[in-house]
C-alpha positions in Angstrom: 28.1 44.5 75.1 25.2 44.0 77.5 26.0 42.7 80.9 25.5 38.9 81.2 24.9 36.9 84.3 27.8 34.4 84.1 26.1 31.7 86.1 23.9 29.3 84.1 20.3 29.7 85.0 18.9 26.2 85.1 15.2 26.5 84.3 14.1 22.9 84.1 15.2 19.3 84.3 13.0 16.8 82.6 13.3 13.0 83.1 11.7 10.8 80.5 11.0 7.2 81.4 11.8 5.2 84.5 15.5 4.6 84.7 18.7 5.8 83.0 20.4 3.6 80.6 23.9 2.2 81.3 25.7 4.6 78.9 25.3 8.3 79.7 24.8 9.4 76.1 23.8 6.3 74.2 21.4 6.6 71.3 17.9 5.8 72.1 16.6 2.4 70.7 15.1 2.6 67.3 11.8 1.1 66.1 12.4 -1.1 63.0 9.6 -2.5 60.8 11.5 -5.8 60.1 11.5 -6.6 63.8 7.9 -5.8 64.6 5.8 -8.8 65.6 2.5 -8.8 67.5 2.5 -12.5 68.4 6.1 -13.7 68.1 6.9 -17.4 67.8 10.1 -18.8 69.0 11.8 -21.8 67.1 12.0 -24.8 69.3 15.6 -25.3 68.4 18.3 -22.6 68.2 20.0 -23.1 64.8 21.4 -19.6 63.9 22.6 -16.4 65.4 19.4 -15.0 63.9 17.7 -16.6 66.9 19.6 -14.3 69.3 16.6 -12.2 70.6 15.0 -15.4 71.9 18.2 -16.5 73.6 18.6 -13.1 75.5 14.9 -12.3 75.7 14.8 -11.7 79.4 17.9 -9.4 79.3 16.3 -6.8 77.0 15.7 -3.3 78.2 12.4 -1.6 78.7 13.0 1.5 80.7 14.5 4.7 79.2 15.4 8.1 80.4 17.2 11.2 79.2 18.1 14.4 81.0 17.1 17.7 79.3 17.8 21.1 80.8 17.5 24.7 79.6 19.5 27.7 80.4 20.2 31.2 79.1 22.1 31.3 75.8 25.4 33.1 75.9 27.5 33.6 72.7 31.0 32.2 73.5 32.3 32.5 69.9 35.2 34.9 70.9 35.6 33.9 74.6 39.1 32.6 74.0 40.3 35.6 72.0 41.3 39.2 72.9 42.0 42.4 71.2 45.5 43.8 71.4 45.4 47.6 71.4 48.6 49.5 70.8 47.8 53.1 70.0 46.1 53.1 66.7 47.0 49.4 66.1 44.4 46.8 66.9 45.2 43.1 66.5 43.6 39.8 67.5 45.2 37.7 70.2 44.7 34.4 72.0 44.4 33.7 75.7 47.1 31.2 76.6 46.6 31.1 80.4 45.6 33.5 83.2 48.8 35.5 82.7 49.7 35.3 79.0 48.2 36.0 75.6 49.6 35.3 72.2 49.5 37.7 69.3 51.4 38.6 66.1 54.7 40.5 66.4 53.6 43.4 64.2 51.0 44.3 66.8 53.9 45.5 69.0 56.6 46.9 66.7 58.2 49.0 69.5 59.7 47.1 72.3 59.4 50.1 74.6 55.7 50.5 74.1 53.6 47.8 75.8 50.0 47.2 74.4 46.8 46.8 76.4 44.7 43.6 76.3 40.9 44.0 75.9 38.8 40.9 76.8 35.7 39.9 74.9 33.5 41.1 77.8 33.3 44.8 77.1 32.3 45.6 80.6 35.8 44.8 81.9 38.6 47.2 81.9 41.7 46.6 79.7 44.6 44.7 81.2 48.1 46.2 80.9 51.0 44.1 79.8 54.3 44.0 81.7 56.6 42.1 79.3 56.9 40.9 75.7 58.5 37.6 74.5 59.2 37.6 70.7 59.6 34.3 69.0 63.1 34.2 67.4 61.9 32.4 64.3 58.3 33.4 63.7 56.2 36.5 63.8 54.4 35.7 67.1 54.8 37.3 70.5 53.7 36.4 74.0 52.5 39.2 76.2 52.7 38.7 80.0 49.8 40.5 81.8 50.0 42.9 84.7 46.9 41.2 86.3 45.6 37.7 86.0 42.5 36.9 83.9 39.5 35.7 85.9 38.3 32.8 83.8 34.6 32.9 83.0 32.5 31.7 80.1 33.5 34.9 78.3 37.2 34.7 79.1 38.9 31.3 78.9 42.2 30.0 77.3 42.3 28.7 73.8 43.5 25.2 72.9 46.3 24.5 70.5 46.3 21.8 67.8 49.6 20.0 68.2 49.4 17.2 65.6 49.1 17.0 61.8 46.0 18.5 60.2 46.7 17.3 56.6 43.3 15.7 56.4 41.7 19.1 56.9 38.5 19.7 58.9 34.8 19.9 58.3 34.4 23.5 59.5 37.2 26.0 59.7 36.8 29.4 61.3 39.0 32.5 60.6 38.9 35.1 63.4 40.2 38.6 62.6 39.8 42.3 63.4 37.0 43.8 61.4 37.4 47.3 59.8 35.4 48.8 62.6 37.8 47.4 65.2 35.6 44.6 66.5 36.2 40.9 66.2 34.8 39.2 63.2 34.7 35.6 62.0 34.2 33.7 58.7 33.4 30.0 58.6 34.2 27.7 55.7 32.5 24.3 55.4 34.5 21.6 53.6 33.3 18.2 52.4 35.4 15.0 52.7 36.2 15.3 49.0 37.5 18.9 48.9 39.1 19.2 52.3 42.7 19.5 51.2 41.8 22.2 48.6 39.7 23.9 51.2 42.6 23.9 53.7 45.1 25.1 51.1 42.9 28.1 50.3 43.2 29.2 54.0 46.9 28.8 54.3 47.5 32.3 53.0 46.2 34.1 56.1 48.2 35.0 59.2 45.1 35.5 61.4 43.6 32.9 63.7 42.5 29.8 61.9 40.7 27.2 64.0 38.3 24.4 64.2 35.9 23.5 66.9 36.6 20.0 68.3 34.4 17.7 70.4 35.5 16.6 73.9 33.7 16.0 77.2 30.3 17.0 75.9 31.7 20.4 74.8 33.0 22.2 71.7 36.5 23.4 72.2 38.1 26.1 69.9 41.4 24.6 68.6 43.7 27.0 66.8 45.9 25.2 64.3 47.5 28.2 62.5 48.3 31.7 63.8 50.9 33.9 62.3 52.9 33.4 59.1 56.2 31.9 58.1 58.9 33.6 55.9 57.0 32.7 52.8 53.9 34.4 54.0 51.9 31.2 54.6 49.8 30.4 57.6 52.0 29.2 60.4 51.0 25.9 62.2 51.0 26.5 66.0 52.6 23.0 66.4 55.9 24.6 65.2 56.2 26.9 68.2 54.2 25.1 71.0 57.4 24.0 72.8 58.6 27.6 72.8 55.2 28.7 74.0 55.3 26.2 76.9 58.8 27.4 77.9 57.8 31.0 78.0 54.6 30.4 79.9 56.1 27.7 82.1 53.0 25.5 81.5 51.8 22.6 79.4 49.5 23.0 76.4 48.5 19.4 75.7 45.1 19.3 73.9 43.6 16.7 76.3 44.6 18.7 79.3 43.2 21.9 77.8 39.9 20.3 77.0 39.6 18.8 80.5 40.7 21.9 82.4 38.3 24.4 80.7 35.4 22.2 79.6 33.0 23.9 82.1 33.4 27.2 80.3 32.9 25.9 76.8 29.7 25.6 74.7 27.9 22.3 74.7 28.3 20.0 71.6 26.3 21.3 68.7 24.5 17.9 68.5 23.2 18.3 72.1 21.8 21.9 71.8 18.6 23.4 70.5 18.4 27.2 70.6 15.3 29.2 70.9 15.3 33.0 71.4 17.6 33.8 74.3 17.6 30.2 75.7 19.0 26.8 74.8 17.9 23.3 75.7 20.6 20.7 76.1 20.1 16.9 75.9 23.0 14.7 77.0 21.7 11.6 75.1 22.5 13.4 71.9 26.2 13.7 72.6 28.5 12.4 70.0 31.1 11.1 72.5 30.4 9.7 75.9 31.9 7.4 78.6 30.9 3.8 78.7 32.2 0.5 80.1 33.4 -3.0 79.0 30.0 -4.5 79.8 27.2 -6.5 78.3 28.5 -7.8 75.0 31.6 -5.7 74.8 34.9 -7.5 75.6 38.6 -6.7 75.5 41.0 -9.3 74.2 44.4 -9.3 75.7 47.0 -11.5 73.9 49.2 -13.6 76.2 52.4 -11.6 75.5 54.9 -9.6 77.3 54.0 -6.5 75.3 52.4 -3.5 77.2 50.4 -0.5 76.1 47.1 0.0 74.3 48.3 -1.4 71.0 48.5 -4.9 72.2 44.7 -5.1 72.9 41.9 -6.1 70.6 38.2 -5.7 71.2 35.2 -7.8 70.3 31.6 -8.7 70.8 30.2 -11.6 72.8 27.6 -13.3 70.5 26.9 -16.4 72.4 27.9 -18.3 75.6 31.2 -19.4 74.0 32.1 -17.1 71.0 33.5 -13.6 70.5 33.3 -11.9 67.1 36.2 -9.6 66.3 38.5 -8.3 63.5 40.9 -10.9 62.0 43.6 -8.3 61.4 43.9 -7.5 65.1 44.3 -11.1 66.3 46.7 -11.8 63.5 49.2 -9.3 64.9 49.8 -11.6 67.8 51.2 -15.2 67.4 50.1 -16.5 70.7 48.4 -19.7 72.1 46.1 -18.0 74.5 44.0 -14.8 74.9 42.6 -13.3 78.1 39.1 -12.1 77.5 37.9 -9.3 79.9 34.3 -8.3 80.3 31.6 -7.2 82.9 33.0 -3.9 83.9 30.8 -2.4 86.6 28.9 0.9 86.4 31.3 3.8 85.5 29.5 6.4 87.6 30.7 5.3 91.0 34.4 5.6 91.8 34.5 2.4 93.8 33.3 0.4 90.8 35.0 2.5 88.1 37.6 0.1 86.9 36.5 -3.2 88.3 36.4 -6.0 85.7 34.5 -8.9 87.1 34.9 -11.6 84.4 38.2 -12.8 83.0 38.2 -15.9 81.0 40.5 -17.7 78.5 40.2 -18.3 74.8 42.6 -20.5 72.8 40.9 -21.3 69.5 40.7 -18.7 66.7 38.6 -19.1 63.5 39.9 -16.7 60.8 37.6 -16.2 57.8 39.1 -18.5 55.1 39.3 -15.6 52.6 40.7 -13.0 55.0 43.4 -10.9 53.2 45.9 -9.3 55.6 47.1 -6.7 53.0 43.7 -5.4 51.8 41.8 -6.3 55.0 39.1 -8.0 52.9 36.9 -10.3 54.9 38.4 -8.9 58.1 36.4 -11.1 60.5 37.2 -13.8 63.0 35.7 -15.8 65.8 37.4 -16.5 69.1 36.2 -19.5 71.1 36.2 -19.4 74.9 37.6 -22.5 76.7 34.7 -22.3 79.2 31.3 -20.9 78.2 29.5 -18.2 80.1 26.9 -20.1 82.1 24.6 -17.3 83.2 23.9 -14.0 81.5 23.2 -10.9 83.6 23.1 -7.1 83.5 26.8 -6.9 82.8 27.3 -9.9 80.6 24.8 -10.6 77.8 25.5 -11.3 74.1 24.7 -8.9 71.3 22.4 -9.9 68.4 23.6 -9.8 64.8 21.7 -7.8 62.2 21.2 -10.3 59.4 19.3 -8.2 56.8 21.0 -6.6 53.8 19.9 -3.0 54.4 20.9 -1.1 57.5 17.8 -0.1 59.4 19.0 3.3 60.8 21.4 6.1 60.0 23.1 6.6 63.3 25.1 4.0 65.2 27.1 3.6 68.3 30.8 2.9 67.9 33.6 2.2 70.5 36.9 3.7 71.5 39.1 4.1 74.5 41.2 6.7 76.1 44.8 6.1 74.9 47.3 4.6 77.3 50.9 3.6 76.8 53.3 1.2 78.4 51.0 0.3 81.3 48.8 -2.4 82.6 47.2 -0.2 85.2 43.6 -1.2 85.1 42.5 2.2 86.3 44.0 3.7 83.1 43.1 1.0 80.5 39.4 0.7 81.4 38.4 4.2 80.3 36.1 3.3 77.5 34.2 5.7 75.2 31.0 5.5 73.1 30.9 7.5 69.8 27.8 8.2 67.7 28.6 7.6 64.0 26.8 8.2 60.7 27.3 5.7 57.8 28.6 7.4 54.6 27.0 6.7 51.2 30.5 6.2 49.9 33.9 5.8 51.5 36.6 8.5 51.1 39.1 5.9 50.0 38.9 2.6 48.1 37.8 -0.2 50.4 37.2 -4.0 50.0 33.7 -5.5 49.4 31.4 -5.9 52.3 32.7 -2.8 54.1 31.2 0.5 55.1 32.6 3.7 56.4 31.2 5.5 59.4 32.1 8.4 61.5 31.3 12.1 62.2 32.9 14.9 60.2 33.6 17.2 63.2 37.0 17.0 64.7 37.8 15.4 68.1 40.2 16.7 70.7 43.6 15.2 69.5 44.6 11.9 71.1 41.5 11.6 73.2 39.9 8.6 71.6 41.5 5.6 69.9 39.6 3.1 67.7 38.7 -0.1 69.5 39.7 -2.4 66.6 37.5 -5.5 66.6 34.6 -3.8 68.4 31.2 -3.4 66.8 29.1 -0.7 65.2 25.9 -1.2 67.2 22.5 0.2 67.9 19.7 -0.8 70.3 16.6 -1.9 68.4 13.1 -2.6 69.7 11.6 -6.0 69.3 9.2 -8.0 71.5 8.3 -4.8 73.4 11.9 -4.4 74.7 15.2 -3.4 73.2 18.4 -5.3 72.5 21.9 -4.5 71.4 22.3 -5.3 67.7 25.7 -5.3 66.0 26.1 -4.5 62.3 29.8 -4.2 61.5 33.3 -4.7 62.9 35.8 -2.0 63.4 38.6 -2.8 60.9 40.8 0.3 60.8 40.7 4.0 61.4 41.8 6.8 63.8 40.2 9.1 66.3 37.1 6.9 66.7 35.8 8.0 63.3 35.8 11.7 64.1 37.0 14.1 61.3 37.8 11.1 59.0 35.6 8.0 58.9 36.5 4.5 60.2 36.3 1.4 57.9 34.0 -1.4 59.1 33.4 -4.9 57.9 29.7 -5.5 57.5 28.6 -8.7 59.4 25.5 -9.7 57.4 27.3 -11.4 54.5 29.2 -13.6 57.0 26.2 -14.9 59.0 26.2 -18.3 57.3 29.9 -18.7 58.0 29.4 -17.7 61.6 26.5 -20.2 61.9 28.7 -23.0 60.4 31.1 -22.6 63.3 28.8 -21.9 66.2 26.2 -24.4 65.2 28.4 -26.9 63.6 26.7 -30.3 63.0 27.8 -32.7 65.6 27.4 -36.5 65.1 24.7 -37.8 67.4 22.3 -40.6 67.5 18.8 -39.8 66.5 16.0 -42.2 67.4 13.5 -42.2 64.5 11.4 -44.9 66.0 7.7 -44.0 66.3 6.4 -44.8 69.8 2.9 -44.8 71.3 1.3 -41.3 70.8 3.8 -40.1 68.2 2.8 -38.7 64.9 3.4 -41.2 62.1 2.5 -41.9 58.5 0.9 -45.1 57.2 1.9 -47.1 54.2 0.1 -44.6 51.9 1.9 -41.6 53.5 -1.2 -40.4 55.3 -0.5 -38.8 58.8 -1.9 -40.5 61.8 -1.1 -41.4 65.4 0.7 -44.5 66.8 -1.8 -46.2 69.1 -2.6 -49.7 70.2 -4.4 -51.9 67.7 -7.5 -51.9 69.9 -7.6 -48.1 69.8 -7.8 -48.0 66.0 -11.4 -49.3 65.2 -11.1 -49.9 61.4 -7.8 -51.7 61.4 -8.8 -53.7 64.6 -11.9 -54.8 62.8 -9.8 -56.0 59.8 -7.6 -58.1 62.1 -10.6 -59.6 63.7 -12.0 -60.4 60.3 -8.8 -62.4 59.5 -6.4 -60.0 57.8 -2.9 -61.2 58.5 -0.9 -59.1 61.1 2.1 -58.6 58.7 -0.2 -57.1 56.1 -1.7 -54.9 58.8 1.7 -53.7 59.9 2.8 -53.0 56.3 -0.2 -50.9 55.6 -0.4 -49.2 59.0 3.1 -47.8 59.1 6.2 -48.5 61.2 5.1 -47.8 64.8 7.0 -49.8 67.4 5.4 -52.3 69.7 3.8 -50.9 72.9 5.0 -51.1 76.5 3.2 -54.5 77.0 4.6 -55.7 73.7 1.2 -55.3 72.1 0.9 -54.3 68.4 0.8 -50.6 67.7 -0.4 -49.2 64.4 -0.4 -45.8 62.6 -4.1 -44.9 62.9 -5.4 -42.2 60.6 -8.6 -40.2 60.9 -10.1 -42.6 58.3 -9.4 -45.5 60.6 -11.1 -44.0 63.6 -14.8 -44.5 62.7 -16.3 -47.3 64.7 -19.7 -47.4 63.1 -21.4 -45.4 60.4 -23.9 -44.1 62.9 -21.0 -42.3 64.7 -19.8 -40.4 61.7 -21.5 -37.1 62.8 -20.2 -37.4 66.3 -16.7 -38.0 65.0 -16.9 -35.1 62.6 -18.1 -32.7 65.3 -15.4 -33.8 67.8 -12.7 -33.3 65.1 -14.0 -29.9 64.1 -14.2 -28.7 67.7 -10.4 -29.4 68.0 -9.3 -28.3 64.6 -11.5 -25.2 64.2 -11.2 -24.1 67.8 -9.8 -20.6 67.0 -12.9 -19.8 64.8 -15.5 -21.0 67.4 -17.3 -19.2 70.2 -16.5 -15.6 69.1 -19.8 -14.5 70.5 -18.5 -15.3 74.0 -14.8 -14.2 73.7 -13.6 -10.9 74.9 -11.3 -8.6 72.8 -7.6 -9.2 73.3 -6.0 -6.4 75.4 -3.9 -4.1 73.3 -1.5 -3.7 76.2 1.4 -5.8 77.3 -0.4 -6.6 80.5 -4.1 -7.4 80.8 -5.4 -5.6 83.9 -8.7 -7.5 83.7 -7.7 -11.1 83.1 -10.3 -13.9 82.8 -9.8 -17.6 82.8 -12.8 -19.2 81.1 -10.8 -22.2 80.0 -9.7 -23.2 83.5 -11.7 -25.7 85.7 -11.3 -27.1 89.2 -11.3 -30.9 89.6 -12.6 -32.0 93.1 -12.9 -35.4 94.8 -15.1 -36.3 97.7 -12.5 -35.0 100.2 -10.2 -31.9 100.3 -8.1 -32.7 97.3 -8.4 -30.8 94.0 -6.6 -30.2 90.7 -6.5 -27.5 88.1 -7.7 -28.6 84.6 -8.0 -27.1 81.2 -11.2 -27.4 79.2 -10.2 -28.3 75.6 -13.7 -29.0 74.2 -17.2 -29.0 75.6 -16.8 -32.6 77.0 -13.1 -33.0 77.6 -10.6 -31.7 80.2 -6.8 -32.1 80.4 -4.8 -32.3 83.6 -1.7 -34.1 84.9 -1.6 -37.7 85.9 0.4 -36.9 89.1 -2.3 -34.5 90.4 -5.3 -36.6 89.2 -3.9 -39.7 91.0 -4.0 -37.8 94.3 -7.8 -37.5 94.0 -9.8 -40.0 96.1 -13.2 -41.6 95.7 -15.3 -42.7 92.7 -17.1 -39.5 92.1 -14.9 -36.8 90.6 -16.5 -33.4 89.9 -15.3 -30.7 87.4 -16.4 -27.2 88.2 -16.4 -24.7 85.3 -17.2 -21.0 85.4 -17.0 -18.4 88.0 -20.2 -16.5 89.1 -22.3 -19.0 87.2 -20.7 -22.4 87.9 -21.3 -25.7 86.1 -20.7 -28.9 88.1 -20.1 -31.9 85.8 -19.2 -35.5 86.8 -16.1 -37.1 85.2 -17.3 -40.2 83.2 -13.9 -41.6 82.2 -10.2 -40.8 82.7 -7.6 -41.8 80.1 -4.0 -41.7 81.3 -1.3 -41.7 78.7 -0.2 -45.2 78.2 3.5 -44.4 78.6 3.2 -42.5 81.9 5.5 -44.1 84.5 5.7 -41.8 87.5 8.1 -39.4 85.6 6.4 -36.0 86.0 7.9 -34.4 83.0 7.0 -37.0 80.4 3.6 -38.5 79.5 2.2 -37.0 82.7 -1.2 -36.4 80.9 -4.7 -37.4 81.7 -7.7 -36.8 79.4 -11.0 -36.5 81.3 -14.3 -37.2 79.5 -17.2 -35.4 81.2 -20.6 -37.2 81.6 -22.3 -34.3 79.9 -21.0 -31.4 77.8 -20.6 -28.0 79.5 -22.5 -25.0 78.2 -20.2 -22.5 76.5 -20.7 -19.0 77.7 -18.7 -15.9 78.7 -17.3 -17.7 81.7 -16.7 -21.1 80.1 -14.8 -21.3 76.8 -12.5 -24.2 75.8 -8.8 -23.4 75.1 -7.4 -24.4 71.8 -4.5 -26.9 71.6 -1.1 -25.6 70.4 0.0 -28.1 67.7 2.9 -26.3 66.0 5.8 -28.7 66.6 8.6 -26.4 65.4 7.7 -23.1 67.1 6.4 -22.0 70.5 4.7 -18.7 71.5 7.2 -16.3 73.1 4.6 -14.7 75.4 3.4 -17.3 77.9 1.3 -17.2 81.1 1.5 -19.8 83.8 -2.0 -20.1 85.3 -2.8 -21.7 88.6 -5.2 -21.5 91.6 -4.3 -19.8 94.9 -6.0 -21.3 96.8 -9.3 -21.3 94.8 -9.0 -18.1 92.8 -7.2 -18.4 89.5 -4.1 -16.3 89.0 -1.3 -16.0 86.4 2.3 -15.0 86.1 4.4 -14.3 83.0 6.9 -16.8 81.7 8.9 -17.1 78.6 10.4 -20.2 76.9 14.1 -21.2 76.7 15.8 -23.2 74.1 16.2 -26.7 75.4 20.0 -26.5 74.9 20.0 -23.3 77.0 17.9 -24.9 79.7 20.3 -27.9 79.8 23.2 -25.5 80.1 21.7 -23.6 83.0 20.1 -26.5 85.0 22.2 -29.5 84.0 18.9 -31.3 83.5 18.1 -33.7 80.7 15.5 -31.8 78.7 14.0 -33.6 75.8 11.9 -32.5 72.8 8.8 -33.5 74.7 9.5 -30.8 77.3 9.4 -27.0 77.4 11.6 -25.1 79.8 10.3 -21.7 81.0 11.6 -18.9 83.2 10.1 -15.8 84.8 9.6 -12.9 82.5 11.2 -10.0 84.3 9.4 -7.3 82.3 6.4 -7.5 84.5 6.8 -6.3 88.1 4.9 -9.1 89.9 5.8 -11.1 92.8 6.9 -14.5 91.6 5.1 -17.6 92.9 7.1 -20.7 93.2 4.9 -23.6 92.1 6.8 -26.7 93.1 3.8 -28.9 93.5 2.0 -30.5 90.6 -1.5 -29.1 90.7 -2.3 -29.5 87.0 -1.2 -26.0 86.2 -1.3 -24.9 82.6 0.9 -22.8 80.3 -1.1 -20.7 77.9 -0.7 -18.0 75.3 -3.3 -15.5 74.0 -3.7 -14.5 70.3 -5.9 -12.1 68.6 -8.3 -13.6 66.1 -10.1 -11.8 63.2 -10.8 -8.2 62.6 -12.4 -7.8 66.0 -9.3 -9.3 67.6 -11.1 -11.7 69.8 -8.9 -13.3 72.4 -8.1 -17.0 71.6 -6.3 -18.9 74.3 -4.0 -21.7 73.4 -2.9 -24.4 75.8 0.9 -24.7 75.2 2.0 -26.8 78.1 1.1 -28.9 81.1 3.0 -28.8 84.4 5.9 -31.2 84.8 8.5 -30.2 87.4 10.4 -27.3 88.9 14.2 -26.9 88.7 16.0 -24.7 91.2 19.4 -23.3 90.4 21.5 -21.6 93.1 23.7 -18.9 91.8 26.9 -18.1 93.7 26.9 -14.7 95.5 29.2 -12.2 93.9 31.1 -10.3 96.5 31.4 -7.3 94.3 27.7 -7.0 93.4 25.8 -4.3 95.1 22.6 -6.1 94.3 23.6 -9.3 95.9 22.1 -10.5 99.2 23.8 -12.2 102.1 22.6 -15.5 100.8 23.1 -16.9 97.3 20.4 -15.9 94.8 18.1 -18.6 93.4 16.6 -18.9 90.0 13.6 -21.1 89.2 13.0 -22.9 85.9 9.8 -24.8 85.3 9.7 -27.8 82.9 6.4 -28.1 81.2 5.2 -30.8 78.8 4.7 -29.6 75.3 1.1 -30.0 74.2 2.2 -30.0 70.6 3.9 -33.3 71.2 0.7 -34.8 72.6 -1.7 -33.1 70.2 -2.2 -36.2 67.9 -2.8 -38.5 70.9 -5.2 -36.0 72.5 -7.2 -35.6 69.3 -7.2 -39.3 68.7 -8.5 -40.2 72.2 -11.2 -37.5 72.0 -12.3 -38.9 68.6 -12.3 -42.4 70.0 -14.1 -41.6 73.3 -16.8 -39.4 71.7 -18.1 -42.5 69.9 -18.8 -44.3 73.2 -22.3 -43.7 74.5 
């Protein structure tokens, strides 16, 4: 054999991306067609677990990395074996430790003649033996060496399989002495279906029979039979391991063997790609890796006096107050309380290794009504926390549930833990593992409906990973330009974390409706259906209109002045309430808006400019940037509003002759002459002719804080001056938002994203209504955040691509209302914390969609005035 440099020659280390993910060998996020959306819209109300990506939007990941290195390839197939040479007899043997090898008794028939031991590395001289220990019951013998073996990648002890192997293995290797005196090997591949037959066929040999098992990113040779019994059948090594330990005065536990000699073993087959005399290794492709109880993963500890690993269940946080888990695990414990543990810190730093930072209590359990404890059908349950999680962060964030019938990928992450017994030592019981599993087309055994089987056919080091029953089969998926943890199924039963034989999982998708019925259960609440000033309404004929004062609805006002009784007017004009001054309000439709026939063209043009805005001015619009961030932003829809002094406001041009801003800011302007400045290098200065403040505005900055300004003359639309369109969808809001403002005179923007109102109320304790939109900083973009706590008429906009040319169309989504500041308590254990408590800012904007009808109505009314 050629001489080999036993030190690995590291040729290259390649880092891909910006930062390393939390788990050392997690699967990379997958791109899924069903989740792709160029311009995502978020529902205004959270009504299902399907809305999860919006709830946890800002906690998605967007930086990835994986380490890849290459080194020289060395064949280690026989590194744990030796040749026993006794005169003309040559046999195969196994390295037990540095001083002992194991062989068959017939290799040394004469007690007075001691054989030599030849290592796999041919360059080394044979080692003499000084003593033989024959097993009294079986034909195996231990040889004690005259000199210790120097362990290298070509000479390292074997590992012994000390548990049952009735399930067989995926791949079985038979190592023997070939006719030419060298070592030889035959490998047999066995499917799940024929494993037992495959194993039985190999029970007739007395040579080394082994499988390669995964552990600590390596492949470990585990011998499970060597020698033969009195019937001539292969002899399981488990029958004489105790004798072997006694003779060698050592321990041969599989887990200790794997840990002690892992540096000498070959890397996992999944991690390695071979080319010529070199191999590249990628840790992210490992089938088993360390992880932590963090993000959505939780451990559920029943309030009992029992100890040891079997008393724990695992689960997934799917909202501020609910844990999804397996019904069969919770049912084992008749308790009135569960301790829920989560938020384990980074597992790479010893100081943080076992620190669990969140412990909370759950008392209420919802078992699926059709759960069957015998068959484990419908093995799913919800656990409700007594106190909800107020703030999500990098270590506590819910998982999203996959709600489609077909699984989107083939590989998934599953969970396990390092076994522990009769202990509550946190250092022991927080060793968590991630396994990569494949979903089988069919299960090996009969299983209930709505279940799948997943795992990996290669064996695992015995007793190194126990299934985390109740945990989820998961995978990171990309959506909204970042990735989120999705869960697909719940661990119901299985062993060894799905290695060698698959684990049975309960698929979650069929139970989404049941989950929603509990988490989003209908609560009795008062709903005010009264139509107030500015609200959308329907007249007596069912035609949509806007609730306005009688004097603001020309046709109906004229009918009253011509003698039509008020009760008849109210009956035909809908059920709008009386106004703030107790004046009559009516539901005014577009048909009712025309003052005189001579204004019909004006009215039609004004209406079309609002309704058809996305299709207008394409000759002046730029193409929407294909990137997440526009490096060359323009703000043609923004204007500055000046008085005679030093005061100014920001405004949004919504048509050629109308501008929107806030009442709070506009009221600070002094003097009779208010000027609107549009454009940048080519400015247009136009005088404000008329200001219309929303009738219900009453100094509350987050409601009805709207002023519509009519300009004395229309502006000229060009590349620098283009009206924004009004967002009028009342059920959905654009997910990608920009807050635009002036600082001090130049326009700038920062990225924000919307929160569900319920989520905003939970975080800020503020009373957020349907008229308002709560937004938070989008952390994906590395920009310094500007705290805008003064009402300057700032706008919230979203950009969409229009047409084949993808022209950028800007929608006005919100007008500034107020800023909410929430002080987060400093965590003493958080390395990222500062000396002072951290602060989070939430802005409350006014939803333009709620004012759309009023704005359009007032534009149509005002345009008819000369």
